[in-house]
C-alpha positions as CSV (number, residue, x, y, z in Angstrom):
1,G,0.0,0.0,0.0
2,R,2.8,2.4,0.9
3,G,4.2,2.3,-2.7
4,M,1.1,3.9,-4.1
5,R,0.4,6.6,-1.6
6,D,0.7,10.1,-3.0
7,E,3.1,11.5,-0.4
8,T,5.1,13.9,-2.5
9,P,5.6,16.9,-0.2
10,S,4.4,20.4,-1.0
11,R,6.7,23.4,-1.1
12,T,6.2,24.0,2.6
13,Q,7.6,20.6,3.3
14,D,10.7,21.0,1.2
15,N,14.1,20.1,2.7
16,V,16.6,21.8,0.4
17,S,19.6,20.5,2.3
18,G,18.4,16.9,2.0
19,G,17.7,17.3,-1.7
20,K,13.9,17.2,-1.4
21,N,12.8,20.4,-3.0
22,L,10.0,19.2,-5.3
23,G,8.6,22.6,-6.2
24,H,5.6,21.9,-8.3
25,A,4.6,18.6,-6.7
26,A,1.4,20.1,-5.3
27,K,0.1,20.9,-8.8
28,V,1.0,17.5,-10.2
29,S,-0.5,15.4,-7.3
30,S,-4.1,16.1,-8.3
31,L,-5.8,13.0,-9.5
32,R,-8.6,14.8,-11.2
33,P,-8.1,14.7,-15.0
34,H,-8.2,18.0,-16.8
35,P,-11.1,18.2,-19.3
36,S,-9.7,17.1,-22.6
37,S,-11.4,15.5,-25.5
38,L,-10.5,12.0,-26.5
39,F,-12.0,12.6,-30.0
40,F,-10.5,16.0,-30.9
41,F,-6.7,16.0,-30.6
42,I,-5.7,19.6,-31.2
43,P,-2.0,19.9,-30.5
44,D,-0.6,23.0,-28.8
45,F,2.8,24.3,-30.0
46,R,3.5,26.9,-27.4
47,A,6.9,25.5,-26.4
48,L,8.2,26.5,-29.9
49,R,8.2,30.1,-28.9
50,H,11.6,29.4,-27.2
51,R,14.3,29.8,-29.9
52,N,16.6,27.1,-28.6
53,Y,13.8,24.6,-28.5
54,R,12.8,25.5,-32.1
55,L,16.3,24.8,-33.3
56,F,16.3,21.5,-31.4
57,F,12.8,20.6,-32.8
58,I,13.9,21.2,-36.4
59,G,17.2,19.3,-36.1
60,Q,15.6,16.4,-34.3
61,G,12.8,16.2,-36.8
62,I,15.2,15.3,-39.6
63,S,17.5,13.1,-37.5
64,L,14.7,11.0,-36.1
65,I,13.4,10.0,-39.5
66,G,16.9,8.6,-40.2
67,T,17.0,6.8,-36.8
68,W,13.7,5.0,-37.6
69,M,14.9,4.1,-41.1
70,Q,18.0,2.5,-39.5
71,N,15.9,0.7,-36.9
72,I,13.7,-0.9,-39.6
73,A,16.6,-1.7,-41.9
74,M,18.6,-3.3,-39.0
75,G,15.8,-5.6,-38.0
76,W,15.1,-6.7,-41.6
77,L,18.8,-7.1,-42.4
78,V,19.3,-9.4,-39.4
79,Y,16.3,-11.5,-40.2
80,R,17.2,-11.7,-43.8
81,L,20.7,-12.9,-43.0
82,T,19.8,-15.4,-40.2
83,H,16.1,-16.2,-40.2
84,S,16.5,-16.4,-36.5
85,E,14.0,-14.9,-34.0
86,A,16.6,-15.4,-31.2
87,L,19.3,-13.4,-33.1
88,L,16.8,-10.6,-33.5
89,G,16.5,-10.5,-29.8
90,V,20.3,-10.7,-29.4
91,V,21.0,-7.8,-31.7
92,A,18.3,-5.7,-30.0
93,F,19.8,-6.7,-26.6
94,A,23.3,-5.7,-27.7
95,G,22.1,-2.2,-28.7
96,Q,20.2,-1.5,-25.5
97,I,22.1,-3.3,-22.7
98,P,24.7,-0.5,-22.3
99,A,21.8,1.7,-21.2
100,F,21.1,-0.8,-18.4
101,F,24.6,-0.4,-16.9
102,L,25.7,3.1,-18.0
103,T,22.6,5.4,-17.8
104,P,22.7,5.9,-14.0
105,L,26.4,6.8,-14.3
106,A,25.6,9.2,-17.1
107,G,23.1,10.9,-14.8
108,V,25.7,11.7,-12.3
109,W,28.0,13.1,-15.0
110,L,25.2,15.2,-16.5
111,D,24.7,17.0,-13.2
112,R,28.4,18.0,-13.3
113,V,29.1,19.0,-16.9
114,N,27.7,21.0,-19.9
115,R,24.8,18.9,-21.2
116,R,24.9,20.5,-24.7
117,K,28.5,19.4,-25.2
118,V,27.6,15.9,-24.1
119,I,24.7,15.7,-26.6
120,T,26.9,17.0,-29.4
121,A,29.5,14.3,-28.7
122,T,26.9,11.5,-28.7
123,Q,25.5,12.7,-32.0
124,I,29.0,12.6,-33.6
125,L,29.5,9.1,-32.2
126,S,26.1,8.0,-33.6
127,L,27.0,9.5,-37.0
128,T,30.2,7.5,-37.0
129,Q,28.4,4.2,-36.2
130,A,25.8,4.7,-38.9
131,T,28.5,5.5,-41.5
132,A,30.4,2.3,-40.6
133,L,27.3,0.3,-40.9
134,A,26.4,1.8,-44.3
135,I,29.9,1.1,-45.7
136,L,29.8,-2.6,-44.6
137,V,26.3,-3.2,-46.1
138,L,27.0,-1.3,-49.4
139,T,30.2,-3.2,-49.9
140,N,28.6,-6.6,-49.1
141,H,31.0,-7.2,-46.2
142,V,28.4,-7.2,-43.4
143,A,28.2,-10.0,-40.9
144,V,26.0,-10.5,-37.8
145,W,29.0,-10.2,-35.4
146,Q,29.8,-6.8,-36.9
147,I,26.2,-5.7,-36.5
148,I,26.3,-6.8,-32.8
149,I,29.5,-4.8,-32.1
150,L,28.2,-1.7,-33.9
151,S,25.0,-2.0,-32.0
152,V,26.9,-2.0,-28.7
153,C,28.8,1.1,-29.8
154,L,25.5,2.9,-30.6
155,G,24.1,1.7,-27.2
156,I,27.0,3.3,-25.4
157,A,26.4,6.6,-27.1
158,N,22.6,6.4,-26.4
159,A,23.3,5.7,-22.7
160,F,24.6,9.2,-22.4
161,D,22.5,10.8,-25.1
162,M,19.0,9.9,-23.9
163,P,19.3,11.2,-20.3
164,G,21.3,14.2,-21.7
165,R,18.4,15.2,-24.0
166,Q,15.8,14.6,-21.2
167,S,17.7,16.8,-18.7
168,F,18.5,19.4,-21.4
169,V,14.9,20.2,-22.1
170,S,14.6,22.4,-19.0
171,E,17.6,24.5,-20.3
172,M,16.0,24.9,-23.7
173,V,12.6,25.7,-22.2
174,P,13.2,27.8,-19.0
175,D,9.5,28.5,-18.5
176,K,8.2,25.6,-16.5
177,A,4.7,26.4,-17.7
178,D,5.8,25.2,-21.1
179,L,7.9,22.3,-20.0
180,G,5.1,19.7,-20.2
181,N,4.2,20.9,-23.6
182,A,7.8,20.6,-24.8
183,I,7.9,17.0,-23.5
184,A,4.7,16.2,-25.4
185,L,6.0,17.8,-28.5
186,N,9.2,15.7,-28.3
187,S,7.0,12.7,-28.2
188,M,5.0,14.0,-31.1
189,L,8.2,14.6,-33.1
190,F,9.5,11.1,-32.2
191,N,6.4,9.4,-33.3
192,G,5.8,11.5,-36.4
193,A,9.3,10.3,-37.5
194,R,8.3,6.7,-36.6
195,L,5.3,7.1,-38.9
196,V,7.4,8.5,-41.8
197,G,10.7,6.7,-41.4
198,P,9.5,3.1,-41.5
199,A,7.3,3.8,-44.6
200,I,10.3,5.2,-46.4
201,A,12.6,2.4,-45.2
202,G,10.2,-0.3,-46.3
203,I,10.2,1.1,-49.9
204,M,14.0,1.6,-49.9
205,I,14.7,-1.9,-48.6
206,A,12.5,-3.4,-51.3
207,T,14.0,-1.4,-54.1
208,V,17.7,-0.5,-53.2
209,G,18.4,-2.5,-50.1
210,E,19.3,-1.7,-46.5
211,G,22.6,0.1,-47.1
212,L,21.1,3.5,-48.2
213,C,18.9,3.6,-45.1
214,F,22.0,3.5,-42.9
215,L,23.7,6.2,-45.1
216,F,20.7,8.5,-44.8
217,N,20.7,8.1,-41.1
218,A,24.4,9.0,-40.9
219,L,23.7,12.2,-42.9
220,S,20.6,13.0,-40.8
221,Y,22.8,13.7,-37.7
222,I,24.4,16.7,-39.3
223,P,21.3,19.0,-38.8
224,V,21.2,18.1,-35.1
225,I,24.8,19.0,-34.6
226,I,24.4,22.3,-36.4
227,S,21.2,23.2,-34.4
228,L,23.0,22.5,-31.1
229,Q,25.9,24.8,-32.1
230,M,23.4,27.6,-33.0
231,M,21.7,27.6,-29.6
232,R,22.3,30.4,-27.2
233,V,22.2,28.6,-23.8
234,P,23.3,30.6,-20.7
235,P,25.9,28.7,-18.7
236,A,24.1,26.6,-16.1
237,A,25.2,26.8,-12.5
238,R,26.9,23.5,-11.7
239,K,27.9,22.8,-8.1
240,A,31.3,21.2,-7.7
241,P,30.8,17.5,-6.7
242,K,30.9,17.1,-3.0
243,A,31.2,13.3,-3.1
244,V,32.4,10.5,-5.2
245,W,30.0,9.4,-8.0
246,W,28.5,6.4,-6.3
247,R,27.5,8.5,-3.3
248,E,25.9,11.1,-5.6
249,M,24.0,8.2,-7.3
250,H,22.9,6.9,-3.9
251,E,21.7,10.3,-2.9
252,A,19.5,10.5,-6.0
253,F,18.3,6.9,-5.5
254,R,17.2,7.8,-1.9
255,Y,15.6,11.0,-3.2
256,V,13.3,8.9,-5.5
257,A,12.8,6.0,-3.0
258,D,11.7,8.4,-0.2
259,Y,8.6,9.4,-2.2
260,P,6.2,6.6,-3.0
261,R,4.7,8.4,-6.0
262,M,8.0,8.8,-7.8
263,R,9.0,5.3,-6.8
264,S,5.9,3.6,-8.1
265,L,6.1,5.6,-11.3
266,I,9.6,4.4,-12.1
267,I,8.7,0.8,-11.1
268,L,5.8,0.7,-13.4
269,L,7.9,2.2,-16.2
270,A,10.5,-0.6,-15.7
271,L,7.8,-3.3,-15.7
272,V,6.3,-2.0,-19.0
273,S,9.7,-1.6,-20.5
274,F,10.5,-5.3,-19.7
275,L,7.1,-6.8,-20.6
276,G,5.2,-4.5,-22.9
277,T,7.7,-2.9,-25.3
278,P,9.7,-5.9,-26.5
279,Y,6.9,-6.8,-28.9
280,S,8.7,-4.6,-31.5
281,V,11.6,-7.0,-31.9
282,L,9.3,-9.7,-33.2
283,L,7.5,-7.6,-35.8
284,P,9.7,-8.9,-38.7
285,V,8.4,-12.4,-37.8
286,V,4.8,-11.3,-37.8
287,A,5.2,-9.5,-41.2
288,Q,6.8,-12.5,-42.9
289,D,5.4,-15.6,-41.2
290,F,1.9,-14.5,-39.9
291,L,0.9,-11.9,-42.6
292,H,3.0,-13.4,-45.4
293,G,4.3,-10.0,-46.4
294,G,7.7,-8.4,-47.0
295,P,9.5,-5.2,-45.8
296,Q,6.6,-3.0,-46.7
297,T,4.3,-5.0,-44.5
298,F,6.9,-4.7,-41.7
299,G,6.9,-0.9,-42.3
300,F,3.1,-0.7,-42.1
301,L,3.1,-2.5,-38.8
302,V,5.7,-0.2,-37.3
303,S,4.0,2.9,-38.8
304,S,0.7,1.7,-37.1
305,V,2.4,1.9,-33.7
306,A,3.5,5.4,-34.7
307,V,0.0,6.5,-35.7
308,G,-1.2,5.5,-32.2
309,A,1.7,7.1,-30.5
310,L,1.2,10.3,-32.5
311,L,-2.4,10.4,-31.5
312,G,-1.3,9.9,-27.9
313,A,1.2,12.8,-28.3
314,F,-1.6,15.1,-29.8
315,F,-3.7,14.2,-26.8
316,M,-1.0,15.0,-24.3
317,T,-0.1,18.3,-26.0
318,S,-3.8,19.3,-25.9
319,R,-3.9,19.0,-22.1
320,K,-3.6,22.3,-20.3
321,G,-3.3,21.2,-16.7
322,L,-1.0,18.9,-14.8
323,G,-3.7,16.8,-13.1
324,G,-4.8,13.2,-13.9
325,F,-1.5,11.9,-15.0
326,D,-1.6,8.9,-12.5
327,R,-4.8,7.5,-13.9
328,L,-3.6,8.2,-17.5
329,R,-0.5,6.3,-16.8
330,T,-2.2,3.1,-15.5
331,S,-4.9,3.3,-18.2
332,G,-2.2,3.5,-20.9
333,V,-0.5,0.4,-19.5
334,M,-3.8,-1.6,-19.5
335,M,-4.4,-0.6,-23.1
336,V,-0.9,-1.8,-24.1
337,G,-1.4,-5.2,-22.5
338,G,-4.9,-5.7,-23.9
339,T,-4.1,-4.8,-27.5
340,L,-0.9,-7.0,-27.5
341,A,-2.8,-10.0,-26.1
342,V,-5.3,-9.8,-28.9
343,F,-2.6,-9.0,-31.5
344,A,-1.0,-12.4,-30.8
345,F,-3.9,-14.1,-32.6
346,S,-4.4,-11.7,-35.5
347,R,-3.6,-13.0,-39.0
348,W,-5.3,-10.1,-40.9
349,L,-3.2,-7.0,-41.6
350,P,-5.9,-4.4,-41.1
351,L,-6.8,-5.8,-37.7
352,S,-3.1,-6.1,-36.7
353,M,-2.5,-2.5,-37.7
354,F,-5.6,-1.3,-35.7
355,L,-4.4,-3.1,-32.6
356,L,-0.9,-1.7,-32.9
357,V,-2.5,1.8,-33.1
358,G,-3.9,1.1,-29.6
359,T,-0.6,-0.2,-28.4
360,G,1.2,2.9,-29.6
361,F,-1.4,5.2,-28.0
362,G,-1.1,3.5,-24.6
363,I,2.7,3.5,-24.6
364,M,2.8,7.2,-25.5
365,V,0.3,8.3,-22.8
366,Q,2.1,6.2,-20.2
367,M,5.6,7.5,-20.9
368,A,4.7,11.2,-21.5
369,S,2.6,11.4,-18.3
370,A,5.5,9.8,-16.4
371,N,8.1,12.1,-18.0
372,T,6.0,15.3,-17.3
373,T,5.5,14.3,-13.6
374,L,9.2,13.8,-13.0
375,Q,10.3,16.9,-15.0
376,T,7.9,19.2,-13.1
377,T,8.7,17.9,-9.6
378,V,12.4,17.1,-9.6
379,D,14.9,19.3,-7.9
380,E,17.2,20.9,-10.4
381,S,20.4,19.8,-8.7
382,K,19.3,16.2,-9.2
383,R,17.7,16.5,-12.6
384,G,20.3,14.6,-14.6
385,R,20.4,11.7,-12.2
386,V,16.6,11.4,-11.8
387,M,16.0,11.6,-15.5
388,S,18.7,9.0,-16.0
389,F,16.5,6.7,-13.7
390,Y,13.6,7.5,-16.0
391,V,15.7,6.5,-19.1
392,W,16.9,3.4,-17.3
393,A,13.4,2.4,-16.4
394,S,12.0,3.1,-19.9
395,M,14.9,2.0,-22.0
396,G,17.4,0.1,-19.8
397,M,15.0,-2.8,-19.1
398,M,14.2,-3.2,-22.8
399,P,17.2,-5.3,-23.7
400,L,16.3,-7.9,-21.1
401,G,12.8,-7.9,-22.4
402,N,14.0,-8.2,-26.0
403,L,16.2,-11.1,-25.1
404,M,13.3,-12.8,-23.3
405,A,10.8,-12.2,-26.2
406,G,13.2,-13.5,-28.8
407,H,13.8,-16.7,-26.9
408,L,10.1,-17.2,-26.0
409,A,9.3,-17.0,-29.7
410,S,12.2,-19.4,-30.5
411,W,11.2,-22.0,-27.8
412,F,7.5,-21.8,-28.3
413,S,6.1,-19.5,-30.9
414,A,5.7,-15.8,-31.6
415,T,2.0,-16.1,-30.8
416,A,2.8,-17.4,-27.3
417,A,5.4,-14.7,-26.8
418,F,3.0,-11.9,-27.7
419,C,0.2,-13.4,-25.7
420,T,2.4,-13.8,-22.6
421,L,3.9,-10.3,-22.8
422,G,0.4,-8.8,-23.3
423,L,-1.3,-10.5,-20.4
424,A,1.6,-9.8,-18.1
425,T,1.5,-6.1,-19.0
426,L,-2.3,-6.0,-18.6
427,A,-1.9,-7.5,-15.1
428,C,0.6,-4.9,-14.1
429,G,-1.7,-2.1,-15.3
430,I,-4.7,-3.6,-13.3
431,I,-2.7,-4.0,-10.1
432,F,-1.3,-0.4,-10.2
433,H,-4.7,1.0,-11.2
434,R,-6.5,-0.8,-8.4
435,A,-3.9,0.4,-5.9
436,L,-4.3,3.9,-7.1
437,S,-8.1,3.8,-7.0
438,K,-7.9,2.4,-3.4
439,T,-5.6,5.2,-2.3
440,H,-7.8,7.9,-4.0
441,A,-10.9,6.4,-2.2
442,Q,-9.2,6.6,1.1
443,K,-8.3,10.2,0.6
444,I,-11.9,11.0,-0.3
């Protein structure tokens, strides 16, 4: 019961010396949803009035299309070379496992250094990785072991890049009233690219092969690097570290653990990351073996998730208040689990695409509401570390889930894997939703 109580302190209870200044927690703690239509998703772009964020938005918009093209090409290339569900899971595991180990360390570092310089460095490393992959594929010298090594290299860069970008949002958007909108716009941008990128990749793979997808991704990092250099960001006040890195990490861990609302939020994120999101690693199997299609069918499936996530992002940007995020989060998790459980038995492309739209919507609502809650309550001196916990929960658990999903499909069947993951995710959503409802009833 304690894990679901809303005990985040108000400003009058803040203990600055203990690192517990949660500022806007009183606003966020409301469980009453702000009136917002589920049928008219009218996005609000108010965060774009900040020049630095506009530059970031433009650069990322181009780069993310390339990222999704590479993701699709990577999955299809591995399955074409090996026809192994297990190796699909291994490659995905290799690309994401560095985040499991390195992201918390990256958070400590990001609270000490210039975050813009860190993001610039990670973009250059990612450009180098995509270029190497493109050369190997275009010269017909690619092998699975090379793909695994390059995936690990990209995973190391992402372990610093993801928490860096999350914590840098508050520097690009200094007005906290616009912070939630910027987070939702980031999600909209990410999923708009997920809608466009896979469709382009599917056509390119079918006509010219995977190599040009990797090359386009390499070139797409250039606009991001340019946009970062064009920003005018005032130097942020960074306190000299008072302790060694593991004590600073422990301080942030206790900071989160002391407040049940933050703690339960991150636990639920980790569970969904482990159980709900690994479905994507098996989509090449669904496209080829269940729906008897090719790379274009695979692109349609991934784009369907993007449509749902884009609708979820529109919904989140249309919200004007900070209330109701707890219920949105658990409802989103239940939607993910339910749609995946039904998807396991679909052999009709339109139905499969429709179900994946629901999956994408649920994932987006869950992650955006969690991100906004953390960003608007975290103490600035711990922002890098706390957001690294968010990235660890949402991304760091995925490699373990991908590995499990790939082996479940290999040992039993892809249908069994999807059904198991979906029902387990649904159960998590129900448990947390019931605990939240019980807590709300006790308060009333």
